[in-house]
C-alpha positions, 0 to 999 in steps of 0.5 A: 332152614327157612327160606329167609335163613337159606337166602341169608346163608346163600348171600354170605356164601356167594359174597365169600366166593366173590372175595376169593376170586371166583369170576363165574358164579352159577345161581340156580334156586330150582330145588327147594326141600319144602315145596315146588317153586313156580318159575316166577318164585325162582326168578324172584330168588334169582333177582335177589341173589343177582342184586346182592352179588352185583352190589358185592362185585361193585364194592370189591371192584371186581369183574364177575360173570354169572350164569343162571338156571331155574329148572331142574334138569330132565332128559328132554329139551326145553320148550322154546316158548316157555324158555323165551318167556323166562328170558323175557322176564329175566331181561325185565328184572335186570333192567328194573334192578339195574344189574348186568345180564348173566352171560350164560343161562342153563337150559334143558338140551336133551342131556342127562347124566345118570350113574356113569352114562348119559341118559338124555334124549340125544344119547338115546335117540342120537341118529336119524330123524329123531336127532334132527327134531331134537337139534331143531328144538335146541337151535331155537333155544340157543337162538332165543338166548342170543336174541337176549344177549345170552349163551346157553350153557349145557349141564349134564353133557358128560359121556355124550357120544362124539357124534353128538358133541360134534354138533353142539357148536353148530347148534349154538351151545356156548358152554358145556359142564362135564365136571362129574365125568372128569371126577369119575375119571380121576377117581378111576385113575387113582384106584387103578394106580393103587392096584398097580402099586399094591396099595390095597389099604389106601384103595379101601380107605378111599372107597369107604370115604366116598361110599359113606359120603352118600354123594352118589345117591342123586346120580343113581338110576331107579332100578340100579344094579350098581355095586357099592364100589360103583357107587363109591367111584361115582362119589369119589370126587366129592371127598377130594377136599377132605382130610381123609382123602388128603392123607390117602393121596399123600400116601399114594403119591409117596409110594408112587415116587418110590417106584418112579411113578409121578402120580399127579402127572399120571392123573393129569395126563389121564384127564387130558385124554378125556378133555381132548375128546371134547375139545376135538369134537367141539372144533376147538383143536384139530382132530388127532389120529389116535383120538378116542372115538369109542364113546 
């Protein structure tokens, strides 16, 4: 697509999201297939999309919040100086266009997911003086965001060690994205269930659909030793919305019911255990004796 066509398509997509009831939307134009965009070019795109969305929200009489990001995630931490300059420009854009400021802004915070582990600076240097330096940088970033009325949202927070998670609230990070880890957990739970129930055909159909989606490619390490099964597990959640998976899941659920196994409830309880680790370490619920601290 040309940029013009891509923008038209994106406006329509976001407008549909708003009409369907989404109350938080993420706008991030950092990846362009044809060129490397400058920060000013990305901010110009963000301005156009925020203005378009604001018009749609007002027309529909809804309450929708936004998060913005303008840089592809890396393993390091954002430069506080560069981050402040970007937020100053964003604030001027919102004032000039008479549009509300976003609630969240995405920043590089030393977290980066590859395959099924965190390869960011905190996971690799999560103790000693190195962590103190990293924490100081992140604290400056979050304080800058709060100065502009924004919260930092951390992407790629999946698989972070509990010792690192326990410090995220202290550092002022407002939200975490851990969707890929939850997707992998759900996929593994379903595959384990297939094996327990002897559903080899359903297991293979699920794995084949996930592998053939090739959605695992963006997550792989450069010198990966992952098997095709590993890759399929990484991509499993990308096919949850397909007719193929719907058929497979229906067969797994039916077979489980015959054996007295409530498959949806089993998956839900499995995910709760992962979510509980985050909620506990972020101080949102009390610490439990049996909390999994193995990460």
